C-alpha positions in Angstrom: 297.7 41.2 -83.0 297.4 37.6 -82.0 297.3 38.7 -78.3 294.3 41.0 -78.8 291.5 38.4 -78.8 293.1 36.7 -75.7 293.1 40.1 -73.9 289.4 40.8 -74.8 288.1 37.5 -73.4 288.9 38.1 -69.7 287.6 41.7 -70.0 284.3 40.7 -71.4 284.0 37.9 -68.9 284.7 40.3 -66.0 282.1 42.7 -67.5 279.5 40.0 -67.6 280.3 39.1 -64.0 279.8 42.7 -62.9 276.5 42.9 -64.7 275.0 39.7 -63.5 274.3 40.8 -59.9 272.5 43.8 -61.2 270.4 41.7 -63.6 269.5 39.3 -60.8 268.6 42.0 -58.2 265.1 41.6 -56.6 262.3 43.5 -58.4 260.6 44.6 -55.1 257.0 44.2 -56.4 255.4 45.7 -53.3 257.6 48.8 -53.5 256.9 49.5 -57.2 253.2 48.7 -56.7 253.0 51.5 -54.1 255.0 53.8 -56.3 252.6 53.0 -59.1 249.6 54.1 -57.0 251.3 57.4 -56.1 252.1 58.0 -59.8 248.5 57.3 -60.9 246.7 59.0 -58.0 248.1 62.5 -57.5 245.2 63.5 -55.4 246.8 61.5 -52.6 249.2 64.3 -51.9 247.7 67.2 -53.9 244.5 67.3 -51.8 246.2 67.8 -48.4 248.6 70.3 -49.8 245.8 72.4 -51.3 243.9 72.4 -48.0 247.1 73.4 -46.1 247.6 76.3 -48.6 244.1 77.5 -48.1 244.3 77.3 -44.3 247.6 79.3 -44.4 246.0 82.0 -46.6 243.0 82.3 -44.2 245.4 82.3 -41.2 247.4 85.1 -42.8 244.3 87.2 -43.3 243.3 86.6 -39.7 246.5 88.2 -38.5 245.2 91.7 -38.8 243.4 91.4 -35.5 245.9 89.2 -33.7 247.5 91.9 -31.3 244.0 93.0 -30.1 243.0 89.4 -29.5 246.1 88.6 -27.5 245.5 91.6 -25.3 242.0 90.4 -24.6 243.2 86.9 -23.9 245.6 88.1 -21.2 242.7 88.8 -18.9 241.5 85.2 -19.1 242.5 82.2 -17.0 245.3 79.9 -18.4 243.0 77.1 -19.5 240.9 79.5 -21.7 244.0 81.1 -23.0 245.3 77.7 -24.1 242.1 76.8 -25.8 241.9 80.1 -27.7 245.5 80.1 -28.8 245.8 76.5 -29.7 242.5 76.4 -31.5 243.8 77.4 -35.0 246.6 74.8 -34.8 244.1 72.1 -33.9 241.7 73.2 -36.6 244.5 73.0 -39.2 245.5 69.5 -38.1 241.9 68.3 -38.0 241.0 69.7 -41.4 244.1 68.2 -43.1 243.4 64.9 -41.4 239.8 64.9 -42.5 240.9 65.7 -46.0 243.2 62.7 -45.9 240.4 60.5 -44.7 238.1 61.7 -47.6 240.9 61.1 -50.1 241.5 57.6 -48.7 237.8 56.8 -48.9 237.4 57.8 -52.6 240.8 56.3 -53.5 239.7 52.9 -52.1 236.4 53.1 -53.9 238.2 53.5 -57.2 241.3 51.4 -56.5 240.1 48.1 -57.9 237.1 49.3 -59.9 239.1 51.6 -62.2 241.4 48.9 -63.5 238.4 46.8 -64.4 236.6 49.7 -65.9 239.5 50.8 -68.2 240.5 47.1 -68.7 244.1 47.8 -67.6 243.7 44.8 -65.2 244.6 42.6 -68.2 247.9 44.3 -68.5 248.7 44.3 -64.7 247.7 40.6 -64.5 250.3 39.8 -67.2 253.0 41.1 -64.9 254.7 38.9 -62.2 252.8 40.6 -59.4 250.3 38.6 -57.3 246.8 39.7 -56.5 247.8 39.7 -52.8 250.6 42.2 -53.5 248.3 44.4 -55.6 245.6 44.5 -53.0 248.0 45.1 -50.1 249.8 47.9 -52.0 246.4 49.6 -52.5 245.5 49.1 -48.8 248.8 50.6 -47.7 247.9 54.0 -49.3 245.2 55.0 -46.7 246.7 52.9 -43.9 250.4 53.9 -44.1 251.2 56.3 -47.0 248.6 59.0 -46.3 249.4 59.2 -42.5 253.2 59.4 -43.3 252.4 62.0 -46.0 250.1 64.3 -44.0 252.3 64.3 -40.8 255.0 66.5 -42.3 252.4 68.6 -44.0 250.6 69.3 -40.7 253.8 70.0 -38.8 255.0 72.3 -41.5 251.7 74.1 -41.6 251.7 74.6 -37.8 255.3 75.7 -37.8 254.5 78.4 -40.5 251.5 79.5 -38.4 253.7 79.8 -35.3 256.4 81.8 -37.2 253.7 84.1 -38.6 252.2 84.7 -35.2 255.6 85.4 -33.7 256.5 87.9 -36.4 253.3 89.8 -35.8 253.8 89.8 -32.0 257.5 90.8 -32.1 256.6 94.2 -30.6 254.2 92.7 -28.0 256.4 91.0 -25.4 253.6 89.6 -23.2 251.6 88.4 -26.2 254.7 86.6 -27.7 255.5 85.0 -24.3 251.9 83.8 -24.0 252.0 82.4 -27.5 255.1 80.3 -26.9 253.8 79.2 -23.5 250.7 77.6 -24.9 251.9 76.5 -28.4 254.3 73.5 -27.8 255.0 72.3 -31.3 257.2 69.4 -30.3 254.7 67.9 -27.9 251.9 68.5 -30.3 253.9 66.7 -33.1 254.4 63.6 -31.0 250.8 63.5 -30.1 249.9 64.0 -33.8 252.0 61.1 -34.8 250.4 58.9 -32.2 246.9 60.1 -33.3 247.5 59.4 -37.0 248.7 55.9 -36.1 245.6 55.3 -34.0 243.3 56.6 -36.7 244.9 54.4 -39.4 244.5 51.3 -37.2 241.0 52.2 -36.1 239.8 52.9 -39.7 241.3 49.8 -41.2 238.0 47.9 -41.5 236.4 50.9 -43.3 239.1 50.9 -45.9 238.9 47.1 -46.2 235.2 47.3 -46.8 235.6 50.0 -49.5 238.3 48.0 -51.3 236.0 45.0 -51.2 233.2 47.0 -52.7 235.6 48.4 -55.3 236.5 44.9 -56.4 232.9 43.6 -56.5 230.7 46.4 -57.8 230.2 46.9 -61.5 229.3 50.6 -61.1 228.3 53.2 -58.5 230.8 52.0 -56.0 229.9 54.8 -53.5 226.2 53.8 -53.6 227.0 50.1 -53.0 229.4 51.0 -50.2 226.8 53.2 -48.3 223.4 51.7 -49.2 223.7 48.4 -47.4 224.7 50.2 -44.2 221.8 52.6 -44.5 219.4 49.7 -45.2 220.5 47.8 -42.1 220.3 50.9 -39.9 216.8 51.7 -41.2 215.6 48.1 -40.8 216.8 47.9 -37.2 215.2 51.2 -36.4 211.8 50.3 -37.9 211.7 46.6 -36.7 213.2 46.9 -33.3 213.2 50.6 -32.4 216.9 50.5 -31.7 220.0 52.1 -33.2 222.8 49.7 -32.2 224.1 49.3 -35.8 224.2 53.1 -36.3 226.0 53.5 -33.0 228.5 50.8 -34.1 229.2 52.7 -37.3 229.6 56.0 -35.5 231.9 54.3 -33.0 234.0 52.9 -35.8 234.4 56.4 -37.4 235.1 58.6 -34.3 235.7 56.1 -31.5 239.4 56.2 -31.9 239.6 59.4 -29.9 237.9 58.2 -26.8 240.0 55.0 -26.8 243.4 56.6 -27.6 243.1 59.8 -25.5 241.9 60.6 -22.0 240.1 64.0 -21.9 240.9 66.0 -18.9 238.2 66.8 -16.4 236.4 70.1 -16.8 237.4 70.5 -20.5 236.0 69.6 -23.9 239.2 67.8 -24.8 242.8 67.3 -23.7 244.8 70.4 -22.8 248.3 68.8 -22.7 248.5 66.3 -25.6 251.3 64.2 -24.0 249.5 63.8 -20.7 246.3 62.8 -22.5 247.8 59.9 -24.5 246.7 56.5 -23.4 248.3 53.9 -25.7 247.8 51.0 -23.2 244.1 51.5 -23.2 244.0 51.8 -27.0 246.0 48.7 -27.6 243.9 46.7 -25.2 240.6 47.8 -26.6 238.7 44.8 -28.1 237.2 47.0 -30.8 240.7 47.7 -32.2 241.6 44.0 -32.7 238.1 43.0 -33.8 238.3 45.7 -36.4 241.7 44.6 -37.6 240.4 41.0 -38.0 237.4 42.3 -40.0 239.8 44.4 -42.1 241.9 41.3 -42.8 238.8 39.3 -43.9 237.7 42.1 -46.2 241.2 42.3 -47.8 241.3 38.5 -48.2 237.9 38.7 -50.0 239.1 41.6 -52.2 242.2 39.5 -53.2 239.9 36.6 -54.2 237.6 38.9 -56.1 240.5 40.4 -58.0 241.7 37.0 -59.0 238.3 35.9 -60.4 236.6 39.1 -61.6 236.7 40.0 -65.3 237.1 43.5 -66.9 233.8 45.5 -67.2 
């Protein structure tokens, strides 16, 4: 009995030694801040998934006339065949990407404003998480999380579409061969990954501006985000009869395509995605780096606003 206490001491000491590394493990505030955004904003992944489901349902209905359309396409030249066959796949990718952009816009407009509106900012500021980490975690949603999220959604949607097309054309040998000739899912997926990266980098100042407005405006964040841009465009048009600012805004929204891809001659767009990629031109475009600098300035201002702004 006298040996029992002496035996317990080393065991408890060893137990405390085993527990101490776990207790002192890093908290990873950036990781958990991003997880928090995903928990609180389910529309980030629900929106693209709903659009993908609606597109697949419409694509399934469209299969009733697929064999007849494939026979009609066999009389066309290869370029027109490719445009007609790949069009539904491009439409699916474009609509899901557009949905992600809209989700990112409304997320940024609400990201910093909502925590001031419901006064939860008082709780979050009591945690050992800096304003820089908080703002950067919110900026990472449209810049990194959404592209990484919609990429597998788009690829899965296109794969299901290809399998449905193949199942319908099993009894149509020429049509099935034409389908697999023009739909190259691997090449399209690589081009899609490149395009999503280019879009995120190109749209960085847009998301930075929206986060800045979200941290500054007391209400009507969408109005405050859009109204100054409209006023500047209208003032320039009335005073100088020019539209340089409007062209700059349009270039910032859709200019990524002309800088990241090279359209082939004689077509409305690139036929082969991999041959149309131009990463060197995109990375050497001054507009890309100027936009990233502006985005960094907007985010720095948003951090300062979050540090000083009070709940609504």
